[in-house]
C-alpha positions in Angstrom: -32.7 -25.9 -14.8 -33.6 -22.4 -13.5 -36.2 -20.6 -15.6 -37.1 -16.6 -15.6 -39.7 -15.5 -13.0 -42.9 -14.6 -15.1 -43.0 -11.1 -14.1 -39.1 -11.2 -16.0 -40.7 -13.2 -19.1 -43.5 -10.6 -19.3 -41.3 -7.6 -19.0 -38.5 -9.1 -21.6 -41.6 -9.5 -24.0 -42.4 -6.1 -24.0 -39.4 -5.2 -25.7 -39.6 -4.6 -29.3 -38.5 -7.5 -31.4 -36.3 -6.5 -34.3 -35.8 -8.7 -37.1 -32.4 -9.3 -36.5 -29.9 -12.2 -35.9 -27.4 -12.2 -32.6 -24.3 -14.3 -32.4 -23.6 -15.5 -28.8 -20.6 -16.9 -27.3 -18.3 -17.8 -24.7 -14.7 -18.0 -24.8 -11.6 -18.4 -22.6 -10.0 -14.6 -22.8 -6.0 -15.6 -23.0 -3.1 -15.4 -25.0 0.3 -16.9 -25.1 2.4 -14.1 -23.1 -0.2 -13.5 -20.5 -0.1 -17.2 -20.0 3.7 -17.6 -19.6 3.9 -14.1 -17.6 1.5 -15.2 -15.1 -0.5 -18.6 -15.1 -2.8 -17.2 -13.0 -4.4 -15.2 -15.2 -7.4 -16.5 -16.2 -11.1 -15.2 -17.5 -13.6 -16.2 -19.9 -15.5 -13.5 -22.1 -19.2 -13.6 -22.9 -20.0 -11.9 -26.3 -23.4 -10.6 -27.7 -23.4 -9.0 -31.1 -25.8 -7.9 -33.4 -24.8 -9.7 -36.7 -27.3 -7.5 -38.6 -25.7 -4.6 -37.6 -22.4 -5.2 -36.6 -22.5 -4.2 -33.1 -21.2 -5.4 -29.6 -24.6 -5.3 -27.6 -23.3 -7.1 -24.3 -19.9 -8.1 -23.4 -19.0 -9.7 -19.8 -15.7 -11.5 -18.6 -16.1 -13.9 -15.8 -14.0 -16.7 -13.9 -14.2 -20.0 -15.8 -15.9 -21.6 -13.1 -18.8 -19.6 -13.0 -22.2 -21.6 -14.1 -24.1 -21.6 -17.5 -26.6 -18.7 -16.0 -23.6 -16.1 -16.9 -24.2 -15.9 -20.4 -28.1 -15.9 -20.0 -27.3 -12.4 -17.6 -25.3 -11.0 -20.1 -27.7 -11.4 -22.7 -30.7 -9.8 -20.6 -28.4 -6.7 -20.3 -27.7 -6.8 -23.9 -31.8 -6.8 -24.5 -32.4 -4.4 -22.1 -29.4 -2.0 -21.4 -27.4 -2.4 -24.8 -24.2 -0.5 -25.5 -24.3 2.2 -27.8 -25.8 3.1 -30.0 -27.8 0.2 -29.8 -31.6 0.5 -28.5 -33.2 -1.9 -26.2 -34.8 -4.7 -28.1 -35.3 -8.6 -28.4 -34.0 -10.9 -31.6 -35.9 -13.3 -33.8 -32.9 -15.3 -33.9 -30.1 -16.3 -31.5 -26.8 -18.4 -33.2 -24.5 -19.9 -31.2 -21.7 -22.5 -31.7 -21.9 -24.3 -28.5 -24.5 -27.4 -28.7 -24.9 -26.8 -24.8 -25.4 -23.4 -24.9 -28.1 -24.1 -27.4 -30.1 -26.5 -25.3 -29.4 -24.5 -22.0 -31.1 -21.6 -23.9 -33.7 -22.9 -25.2 -34.9 -23.9 -21.8 -34.6 -20.9 -20.6 -35.8 -18.7 -23.5 -38.7 -20.7 -24.3 -41.3 -18.3 -23.6 -39.9 -14.8 -25.1 -40.1 -16.1 -29.0 -36.9 -16.3 -29.9 -35.5 -19.2 -32.3 -32.1 -20.4 -30.8 -29.8 -21.9 -33.5 -26.9 -23.5 -33.7 -23.8 -22.4 -36.4 -20.3 -24.2 -36.6 -19.0 -20.7 -37.4 -19.6 -17.3 -36.0 -17.9 -14.8 -38.0 -18.4 -11.6 -36.2 -17.5 -13.0 -32.9 -14.5 -14.9 -33.9 -13.0 -11.4 -35.8 -13.6 -9.8 -32.3 -11.7 -12.6 -30.9 -8.9 -12.4 -33.1 -8.7 -8.6 -32.5 -8.5 -9.3 -28.8 -6.0 -11.9 -29.0 -3.7 -9.5 -31.3 -4.5 -6.8 -28.5 -3.2 -9.1 -25.7 -0.3 -10.5 -27.6 1.1 -7.0 -27.9 1.3 -6.2 -24.7 5.0 -6.3 -22.8 4.7 -8.6 -19.9 6.2 -7.2 -16.5 8.8 -9.4 -16.9 10.4 -11.2 -20.0 8.6 -14.9 -19.7 11.8 -17.0 -19.7 13.3 -15.1 -16.8 10.3 -14.4 -14.7 9.9 -17.5 -12.6 14.2 -17.6 -11.6 13.7 -13.4 -10.7 11.0 -14.1 -8.4 12.8 -16.9 -6.8 16.1 -14.4 -6.1 13.9 -11.8 -4.9 12.4 -14.1 -2.2 15.6 -15.4 -1.3 16.6 -11.9 -1.0 13.6 -11.4 1.2 14.6 -13.9 3.8 17.9 -12.7 3.9 16.1 -9.3 4.9 19.6 -7.0 4.1 17.5 -4.4 5.5 18.0 -5.4 9.1 21.9 -4.6 8.6 22.1 -1.9 6.6 20.7 1.8 6.0 19.9 3.5 3.1 22.6 5.6 2.8 24.8 2.9 3.4 25.6 1.7 -0.4 27.3 -1.4 -1.4 28.7 -1.0 -5.2 28.0 -3.7 -7.8 30.7 -3.9 -10.9 29.0 -5.8 -13.1 30.8 -4.4 -16.5 28.4 -6.4 -19.1 25.2 -5.4 -21.0 26.3 -1.6 -21.1 26.2 -1.6 -17.5 29.2 -0.4 -15.5 29.0 -0.4 -11.7 25.3 -0.4 -9.9 24.9 1.2 -6.7 22.3 -0.2 -4.3 20.6 1.7 -1.6 18.4 -0.6 0.5 15.1 0.2 2.0 13.6 -1.2 5.0 15.4 -0.7 8.2 12.4 2.0 9.1 9.7 -0.6 8.4 8.2 1.5 5.8 9.0 0.5 2.6 11.1 -2.7 1.4 13.5 -2.8 -1.4 16.4 -2.2 -3.6 17.7 1.0 -6.1 20.0 0.1 -8.0 21.5 3.4 -9.3 23.4 3.6 -12.7 25.6 6.5 -11.2 27.0 7.7 -8.0 25.8 11.1 -9.5 22.2 9.9 -9.5 22.2 8.6 -6.1 23.7 11.9 -5.0 21.5 14.3 -6.8 18.1 12.0 -5.4 19.2 12.6 -1.9 20.2 16.3 -2.1 16.7 17.2 -4.5 14.4 15.5 -1.6 16.1 17.3 1.6 15.2 20.6 -0.2 12.8 22.6 1.8 10.7 22.5 -1.1 8.8 19.4 0.3 5.4 20.0 -2.0 4.0 16.7 -4.1 4.9 18.3 -7.4 8.8 18.9 -6.6 9.1 15.2 -4.6 7.6 13.5 -7.9 9.9 15.5 -10.2 12.9 14.5 -8.0 11.3 10.7 -8.2 11.7 10.7 -11.6 14.7 12.3 -12.5 16.4 9.6 -10.7 18.3 6.4 -13.0 18.1 3.3 -11.6 16.8 -0.3 -11.8 14.6 -1.2 -8.8 12.9 -4.1 -7.0 10.4 -3.6 -4.3 8.1 -5.4 -2.1 4.4 -5.2 -1.6 1.5 -7.2 0.0 0.4 -9.3 -2.9 -3.2 -7.6 -4.8 -5.4 -10.6 -3.6 -4.5 -11.1 0.2 -7.5 -10.2 2.1 -7.7 -7.4 4.0 -7.2 -8.4 7.7 -8.0 -5.7 9.8 -4.5 -3.6 11.6 -3.5 -7.6 12.1 0.2 -6.2 10.2 1.4 -3.0 10.5 4.8 -4.1 8.7 5.1 -6.1 5.9 7.9 -7.8 7.7 5.0 -9.8 10.0 3.6 -11.2 6.8 4.1 -15.0 5.7 6.5 -15.0 2.3 3.2 -16.1 1.0 1.6 -13.2 0.7 4.6 -11.4 -0.3 4.7 -9.8 -4.0 8.2 -8.9 -5.5 7.7 -5.5 -8.2 10.6 -5.2 -10.5 10.9 -1.8 -12.9 13.1 1.2 -14.4 13.3 5.0 -13.6 15.2 7.4 -16.0 14.8 10.8 -16.4 13.7 10.9 -20.1 11.4 7.3 -19.3 9.9 8.3 -16.2 8.8 5.0 -14.2 8.5 1.9 -15.9 7.3 -1.3 -14.2 8.6 -3.5 -16.7 12.3 -5.1 -17.3 13.4 -5.8 -20.6 15.7 -8.8 -21.6 19.0 -7.5 -20.4 17.8 -5.4 -17.4 16.4 -8.6 -16.6 20.0 -10.2 -16.1 21.4 -7.0 -14.5 18.6 -7.1 -11.9 19.6 -11.0 -11.8 22.9 -10.6 -11.0 22.5 -7.8 -9.0 20.2 -9.5 -6.4 22.5 -12.9 -6.4 25.5 -11.1 -5.9 24.1 -9.1 -3.0 22.4 -12.3 -1.4 25.4 -13.5 -1.4 27.7 -10.8 -0.1 25.1 -10.5 2.9 25.4 -14.1 3.5 29.2 -13.9 3.7 29.3 -10.3 5.7 26.5 -10.6 7.9 28.7 -10.4 11.6 30.6 -7.4 9.8 27.4 -5.9 9.0 25.5 -6.0 12.0 28.1 -3.8 14.0 27.8 -0.4 15.2 29.5 0.8 12.3 29.7 0.3 8.6 32.9 -1.4 7.5 34.8 -1.5 4.4 34.4 -4.8 3.1 34.8 -6.3 -0.5 34.1 -9.6 -2.4 34.2 -10.7 -6.1 31.7 -13.7 -7.3 31.0 -15.9 -10.2 27.3 -15.9 -10.9 25.7 -18.5 -13.3 23.5 -17.2 -15.5 19.9 -18.6 -15.8 19.8 -21.6 -18.1 17.3 -19.8 -20.1 19.5 -17.2 -21.1 20.6 -17.0 -24.5 24.3 -15.3 -23.6 26.9 -16.9 -25.2 29.0 -16.7 -21.9 27.3 -18.7 -18.8 28.5 -16.8 -16.0 29.8 -13.3 -15.1 32.6 -11.9 -12.3 31.1 -9.7 -10.3 32.2 -7.5 -7.5 30.5 -6.4 -4.5 32.2 -3.6 -2.1 30.9 -1.4 0.9 31.3 2.5 0.5 31.8 3.7 3.8 32.7 6.9 2.9 30.4 7.5 0.1 27.4 6.8 3.6 29.6 9.4 5.3 29.0 11.9 2.6 25.2 11.1 2.4 25.1 11.6 5.8 26.3 15.2 6.0 23.8 15.7 2.9 21.3 14.8 5.2 22.5 17.0 7.6 22.8 14.1 10.6 25.7 16.5 12.5 23.3 19.9 13.0 19.8 18.3 13.5 19.6 19.3 17.4 19.6 23.3 18.9 23.5 24.0 20.5 21.4 24.3 23.6 20.0 20.8 24.0 22.0 17.5 23.4 19.9 15.0 21.2 18.4 12.1 23.1 18.3 8.5 21.8 14.6 6.7 21.1 13.6 6.1 24.4 13.5 2.4 25.3 10.0 2.2 26.3 8.2 4.5 23.9 6.2 2.6 21.6 3.8 3.5 18.5 1.2 0.0 18.8 -1.1 1.3 21.6 -3.4 3.2 18.6 -4.7 2.5 15.4 -3.0 3.9 12.1 -6.1 4.6 10.7 -7.5 6.7 13.8 -9.3 10.0 13.7 -6.9 12.5 16.1 -8.1 15.6 17.5 -6.9 17.7 20.4 -10.3 19.5 22.0 -12.3 20.2 24.8 -15.5 18.8 25.9 -17.6 20.9 28.3 -18.4 20.2 31.9 -21.9 19.5 31.5 -20.6 16.7 28.8 -18.3 15.8 31.6 -21.0 14.8 33.9 -22.6 13.0 31.6 -19.5 10.7 30.7 -19.0 10.4 34.5 -22.6 8.6 34.6 -21.1 5.9 32.0 -19.5 2.8 32.7 -16.0 3.4 31.3 -14.8 6.3 33.1 -11.3 6.7 35.0 -11.0 9.2 37.0 -7.7 10.6 38.9 -8.7 12.8 41.0 -10.7 16.4 41.4 -10.8 18.4 38.6 -10.8 22.6 38.6 -14.1 23.5 36.7 -12.7 26.2 35.0 -12.8 27.6 31.4 -14.7 26.0 28.9 -14.0 22.6 30.0 -12.0 19.8 29.8 -8.9 19.7 27.4 -8.9 16.0 25.8 -7.3 14.2 23.0 -10.2 12.3 20.8 -9.0 9.1 19.5 -11.7 7.6 17.3 -11.5 4.5 15.5 -13.8 1.1 15.1 -15.2 -0.4 17.9 -13.3 -3.8 18.2 -10.4 -1.7 17.8 -11.4 0.8 20.6 -12.1 -1.8 23.0 -8.7 -3.5 22.1 -7.2 0.3 23.0 -9.1 0.7 26.2 -8.3 -2.9 27.6 -4.9 -2.2 27.1 -4.7 0.9 28.6 -6.6 -0.9 31.3 -4.0 -3.8 31.8 -1.5 -0.9 31.8 -2.6 0.2 35.2 -4.7 3.1 33.4 -3.7 6.2 31.9 -0.8 8.2 34.3 -0.5 11.2 31.9 -0.4 13.2 28.3 2.3 14.8 27.0 4.0 16.8 24.1 7.5 16.5 23.6 9.9 17.6 20.6 11.2 15.1 18.1 13.2 15.4 14.7 13.3 13.2 11.7 17.3 12.6 11.1 16.9 12.8 7.5 14.9 15.7 6.3 15.6 17.7 9.6 11.8 18.2 10.0 10.8 18.9 13.5 7.8 17.4 15.4 5.4 18.0 18.1 5.6 14.4 19.4 2.0 13.2 21.4 2.3 10.7 24.0 0.8 8.7 26.5 2.1 7.6 29.6 0.5 4.9 31.7 0.5 4.0 34.9 3.3 1.3 34.4 5.4 3.8 33.1 5.6 3.1 29.4 5.2 5.9 26.7 3.1 5.7 23.6 3.3 7.7 20.5 -0.2 8.5 19.5 0.8 11.5 17.0 3.2 13.4 15.2 2.6 17.0 14.0 4.9 19.3 12.3 5.9 21.9 14.7 5.1 24.6 12.2 1.9 23.4 11.1 -0.3 26.6 12.0 -3.5 24.4 12.9 -1.5 22.3 15.5 0.2 25.3 16.8 -3.2 26.9 17.2 -4.8 24.0 18.9 -1.7 23.5 21.6 -2.0 27.2 22.5 -5.7 26.3 23.1 -4.6 23.1 25.0 -2.1 24.6 26.8 -4.2 27.7 28.4 -7.2 25.2 29.3 -4.7 22.9 31.0 -3.6 25.7 32.9 -7.1 26.5 33.7 -7.6 22.8 35.4 -4.6 22.7 37.2 -2.9 20.3 34.9 -5.7 18.1 34.3 -6.6 16.6 30.9 -8.5 13.3 29.5 -8.4 10.7 26.5 -11.5 9.9 24.6 -11.7 6.5 23.0 -14.9 6.8 20.7 -16.1 4.2 18.2 -18.1 5.7 14.7 -14.6 6.2 12.4 -16.5 5.0 9.5 -19.8 6.3 10.2 -21.8 9.6 9.7 -20.1 10.6 12.9 -16.4 10.5 11.6 -14.8 13.4 13.1 -17.5 14.6 15.5 -18.7 11.8 17.5 -21.6 11.7 19.6 -22.2 10.7 23.5 -23.0 7.5 22.5 -20.0 6.5 20.2 -17.7 7.5 23.3 -16.8 4.5 25.0 -14.1 5.6 27.7 -12.9 8.8 29.3 -9.5 8.5 30.7 -8.6 11.2 33.6 -4.4 12.3 33.2 -2.4 14.7 34.1 -0.4 17.2 31.6 3.1 16.8 31.5 5.3 19.1 30.0 8.7 18.5 28.0 10.8 19.6 31.0 8.7 17.3 33.5 9.4 14.5 30.8 12.9 15.1 30.6 13.5 13.2 27.5 15.2 16.0 25.3 14.6 15.9 21.6 13.6 12.3 20.1 15.2 11.4 17.0 11.6 9.6 15.8 10.7 8.8 11.8 7.0 10.1 11.1 4.6 7.2 10.8 1.7 8.1 11.8 -0.7 10.8 10.5 -3.3 12.2 12.0 -6.2 15.0 11.3 -6.4 17.7 13.8 -9.6 20.2 14.5 
C-alpha cells in the first residue's frame, strides 16, 4: 500500500486538528437522461464535507478506473486547501460508508491521529448527491433519447452520400413535409468548398434570401455577421471533428479526409427570437429525420443528373417510415423533394456573380496547377527584407539556394518569410527541392465569387512549373498595400531578385521574429508581375489567413 512520505506526514500533522467529523465518499455521477443521450458519459465524484459545519471542503470528478489514491488526494486538498469559507485543518474523525475505503484510509492516514469510522448512511453527502442528480435530470439532452441513435445513423448515412460533392450552397432543394406545423423546408448544402459541412433547413424561402442578402452587405464586422446569423430561421445538421480525437499535426486539412469514426454530427435550431440552440425537441427531431432521409434518397436517385454542369429541374416523392420509437399515430409520411434552379439563379444574382470582374479583363478559371498544399495553414507569414550582411551569413549555411548574381542595391533582399514548426519546415523545404527548386515569387489578383471581395494572391512557382498559393491578402488592407509598395521597390532595386525564407520556431519566443539560427533555408527567386504570369483574375475562395508585418 502506498503511504505518505515522512515529510508529507509531518506537514499534515502541523495543521490544526479541529473537533469535527468529516464525511467522505466516492459515487458515480450520472443520471437516467445523461446515460440515455450519451452512453459514453461516465465519471465518479469524490466528496469531503465537514459534517459539523455543514460545508463542502473538497470535491473532485475522476474516471471510474482511477485508483483509490484519488480519494486521498481530494482529502489532502480538503485539509490543506479547502473550498471557501473553510480554513486549513485536520479533522478528529472521518466517517465513510464503504468498508474498502475505510480500511484503505486507515492504512494511509495511520500517522495523522485521525479516527476512521464506518457508517451505513452519510446524511449530508446523501443530500448533496440527490441535488446533483436532480440538476442532471433537469437538463434537456441535445437529442430526444428515443430518436438520438436513429438520427445519428441517418446523419452518418448523409455524410457518406456527400451531397456537397454535387450541390453548391445556392442550389436549393425544397422538401415538402406538411406535418408538425412545418410546410416546406429549403435545404442548403454546405461543403463543396471543403470548409464547413452540413445542411441548413430553412423554414421559409424569405429567411434564406434575407440571410444571403445580409451577409453580402459591405459591412463585414463581426457584430453584423453575428446578427445576420442569428436572424436565420432554420434547423441544421453540421459535421465536426470529434472532440476526443487526438490532434495530429496537419495530417488532415479537410474533414472529408477523416475516417467516419472521427466525424461527429451536431443538430440544432436557429430562430430570430430564440437564437442558436444546439438542442432538438421531439417534433423538430422528427422533421430533421425525414428531411435527412429524403435528401439521401434524392441524392441516390438523381446522382448522375446533379453531377452535370447545370442544376436541373428534378422532383421526386417519397414515403418515409418514422422511427419505431415514434409516438405518432401515422407510421409514415409522404415527402416531396424538388430542385429549385430558378431560386439558384436568383441567389447567384444576389451574390453578384456576373459583375465581379472589371470590364477590361475577363475572369480566368481556377488555374489547373494552382495548389495550396505547400505552406502549412497555421504558418506565420510576412513580407520583409534581409540586410545584405544577413544574406552573407545565410549564404554560408547549408540550405542556401542561389539563382544568380544579385545586384546589392537598397536596404537588402526582399523576402517572403514563412515561419512554422521544425518538422513542417523540413517538409516544405523537401517539397520545394523535389520540385526542382523555387523559380519565382508572384502576386496575382483574385476574387471571391461569393462576396465580391478582391484579393492579392501570393504565389510561389517551382522550377517544374507548378504554382502554389502561400497567402491571400485583401487588396484594400492598408498594411498589405504599404508592404507591397516596399516589396515592389526593393525588387526593382535588385533587378527582380527576391527570396523565400523558411524558418522554424512558430510557437517559441522567436515567433514573428525568427533569428538566424531559426532560418532553415533561403531560396532565391525572380519576382514576376501579374502581366508576366498572364493568368488574369483568379476566382478563388479565401482559405488561409496570415499575419503580415
